[in-house]
KOLBA-268233 format. One line per 3 residues: their letters; for each residue x, y, z of C-alpha. Coordinates in Angstrom, 2 decimals, always signed. Example, Ala and Ser with C-alpha at 12.3 -4.5 7.8 and 13.67 -1.06 7.14 Angstrom:
2
AS) +12.30:-4.50:+7.80 ~ +13.67:-1.06:+7.14 .
END
This chain:
178
MTQ) +85.48:-53.42:-166.54 ~ +88.36:-51.10:-167.95 ~ +90.54:-48.92:-165.62 .
IAT) +88.82:-45.86:-166.74 ~ +85.31:-47.25:-165.90 ~ +86.65:-48.43:-162.81 .
RIT) +87.71:-44.87:-161.95 ~ +84.64:-43.49:-163.27 ~ +82.18:-45.96:-161.13 .
TGI) +84.47:-45.22:-158.03 ~ +84.58:-41.43:-158.52 ~ +80.63:-41.58:-158.63 .
AKL) +80.38:-43.79:-155.81 ~ +82.87:-41.56:-153.61 ~ +80.85:-38.52:-154.42 .
IAT) +77.60:-39.95:-153.61 ~ +78.97:-41.84:-150.20 ~ +80.53:-38.72:-149.15 .
AGG) +77.23:-36.22:-150.30 ~ +79.06:-34.35:-152.33 ~ +81.86:-34.00:-150.30 .
IGL) +80.44:-33.32:-146.84 ~ +81.72:-36.42:-145.64 ~ +85.33:-35.11:-146.23 .
SPV) +85.20:-32.67:-143.32 ~ +87.59:-32.88:-140.82 ~ +84.97:-31.80:-138.24 .
APG) +81.65:-33.64:-137.41 ~ +81.13:-35.25:-140.89 ~ +78.10:-37.62:-139.52 .
TLG) +76.30:-34.35:-137.96 ~ +77.29:-32.10:-141.18 ~ +75.68:-35.06:-143.42 .
SIP) +72.19:-35.08:-141.53 ~ +71.76:-31.52:-142.62 ~ +71.00:-32.50:-145.85 .
GVF) +68.84:-35.24:-144.96 ~ +66.58:-33.01:-143.50 ~ +65.90:-30.97:-146.83 .
LGL) +65.52:-34.40:-148.60 ~ +63.29:-35.70:-146.02 ~ +61.08:-32.82:-146.28 .
WLT) +60.95:-32.43:-149.82 ~ +60.32:-36.57:-150.43 ~ +57.51:-36.42:-147.71 .
SGL) +55.62:-33.45:-149.03 ~ +55.80:-35.31:-152.41 ~ +54.75:-38.57:-151.11 .
AEN) +51.81:-36.81:-149.86 ~ +50.73:-35.28:-153.34 ~ +52.12:-38.13:-155.41 .
PLF) +52.76:-41.51:-153.40 ~ +54.01:-43.84:-156.17 ~ +56.42:-41.53:-157.57 .
YGT) +57.92:-40.06:-154.42 ~ +57.80:-43.57:-152.88 ~ +59.82:-45.13:-155.73 .
LWI) +62.13:-42.02:-155.86 ~ +62.83:-42.48:-152.16 ~ +63.63:-46.46:-152.81 .
GFI) +65.86:-45.43:-155.40 ~ +67.75:-43.08:-153.12 ~ +68.01:-45.67:-150.50 .
AIG) +69.35:-48.11:-153.16 ~ +71.85:-45.95:-154.94 ~ +72.98:-45.00:-151.33 .
LWS) +73.91:-48.82:-150.60 ~ +75.42:-49.33:-154.06 ~ +77.65:-46.23:-153.17 .
VIV) +78.81:-47.56:-150.00 ~ +79.44:-51.05:-151.28 ~ +81.82:-49.71:-153.92 .
FEH) +83.35:-46.67:-151.41 ~ +84.47:-49.35:-148.97 ~ +85.53:-51.91:-151.65 .
SHA) +87.85:-49.72:-153.40 ~ +89.15:-47.89:-149.98 ~ +89.34:-51.21:-148.40 .
THD) +87.81:-49.81:-145.11 ~ +84.28:-50.26:-143.22 ~ +82.48:-47.55:-141.71 .
DQR) +84.75:-44.82:-142.92 ~ +83.85:-41.70:-141.29 ~ +83.88:-39.97:-144.91 .
IVI) +80.61:-42.18:-145.52 ~ +77.63:-39.79:-144.74 ~ +75.32:-41.15:-147.43 .
DEV) +73.54:-43.45:-144.69 ~ +73.04:-40.19:-142.68 ~ +71.80:-38.58:-145.41 .
IGQ) +69.27:-41.14:-146.10 ~ +68.74:-42.11:-142.23 ~ +67.87:-38.68:-141.11 .
SLV) +65.35:-38.33:-144.55 ~ +63.57:-41.30:-143.00 ~ +62.36:-39.12:-139.83 .
FLP) +59.64:-37.24:-141.82 ~ +58.02:-40.55:-142.86 ~ +55.36:-40.34:-139.97 .
VVF) +54.34:-36.55:-140.81 ~ +52.78:-37.52:-144.13 ~ +50.17:-39.82:-142.07 .
LAP) +49.77:-38.03:-138.75 ~ +50.46:-34.40:-139.19 ~ +50.29:-33.52:-143.02 .
KLL) +49.34:-29.73:-142.45 ~ +53.04:-29.60:-141.39 ~ +54.23:-30.00:-144.73 .
NAN) +52.46:-26.79:-145.78 ~ +52.81:-24.98:-142.48 ~ +54.63:-21.84:-142.06 .
ILH) +58.19:-21.51:-141.90 ~ +58.60:-21.56:-138.11 ~ +56.51:-24.76:-137.73 .
QTI) +58.68:-26.23:-140.57 ~ +62.17:-25.01:-138.67 ~ +60.70:-26.61:-135.64 .
LGL) +60.04:-29.51:-136.95 ~ +63.50:-29.87:-138.93 ~ +65.18:-29.47:-135.77 .
VAF) +63.29:-31.81:-133.80 ~ +63.53:-34.49:-136.39 ~ +67.35:-33.81:-136.96 .
ALF) +68.04:-33.93:-132.94 ~ +65.97:-37.15:-132.76 ~ +68.21:-38.82:-135.48 .
RLF) +71.56:-37.54:-134.28 ~ +70.39:-38.98:-130.71 ~ +69.61:-42.54:-132.16 .
DIW) +72.65:-42.33:-134.69 ~ +75.03:-41.64:-131.69 ~ +73.17:-43.35:-128.70 .
KPG) +72.80:-46.64:-130.89 ~ +70.35:-48.35:-128.71 ~ +69.14:-52.01:-129.09 .
PIG) +69.04:-53.20:-132.70 ~ +71.07:-49.98:-134.14 ~ +73.83:-50.67:-131.80 .
WID) +73.82:-54.35:-132.55 ~ +74.24:-53.70:-136.34 ~ +76.81:-51.39:-135.78 .
RKM) +78.92:-53.82:-133.67 ~ +78.08:-57.09:-135.62 ~ +77.33:-56.41:-139.08 .
NTP) +81.01:-55.78:-140.36 ~ +79.56:-55.26:-144.16 ~ +78.62:-52.21:-146.12 .
LGT) +75.00:-53.24:-145.57 ~ +76.12:-52.82:-141.80 ~ +77.59:-49.46:-142.24 .
YLD) +74.33:-48.38:-144.00 ~ +71.60:-50.19:-142.14 ~ +72.35:-48.75:-138.62 .
DLV) +71.48:-45.43:-139.93 ~ +68.27:-46.55:-141.41 ~ +67.14:-48.19:-138.15 .
AGL) +68.34:-44.94:-136.31 ~ +66.30:-42.82:-138.53 ~ +63.00:-45.12:-138.04 .
FAA) +63.72:-45.04:-134.55 ~ +63.52:-41.15:-134.60 ~ +60.65:-41.51:-136.89 .
LTL) +58.49:-43.60:-134.40 ~ +59.88:-41.45:-131.63 ~ +58.50:-38.09:-133.92 .
SLL) +55.34:-40.06:-134.41 ~ +54.78:-40.22:-130.52 ~ +55.45:-36.49:-130.14 .
IIF) +53.05:-35.34:-133.04 ~ +50.16:-38.00:-131.32 ~ +50.90:-36.70:-127.62 .
HSW) +51.58:-33.22:-128.73 ~ +48.43:-32.95:-130.81 ~ +50.71:-30.54:-132.89 .
KIT) +48.40:-27.37:-133.53 ~ +49.43:-25.76:-137.06 ~ +48.54:-22.49:-138.34 .
S) +49.57:-21.29:-141.94 .
END
């Protein structure tokens, strides 16, 4: 690859890995990086309910592009799990909304209050698991010193938060009024 192509590739990877620069924030980049994941998750799950093949493929594409950006970023900066990398938070946070499609699809078209509550609960659950790192999340974080480890711990945190959100939906019998 030419020097110009390498610079362009590295720049694109940095833009994605830092979620458009959010990861460059000196204050709470992981928390700030989770915020766009709320909106991405709501958008993708709404679409998934209408067109599962398209939005499912799109979600997998976002996951793959995010992983690619982490690999390139870590290689080009000779670093591991740099706090500037927040695409893992964006994608992990977005995964929290997956059970809504199956357990409470009416929430996707609910009034703004219900959607705000859903977003805040999903955000809080993801941040809890991302910071606490119980079980396999912590193991991945401590033992997988690769770009995949950087990325995977947040995806697993998102799945733990999704499971918890599922239990909340099931046991709360979330009542929806539009």
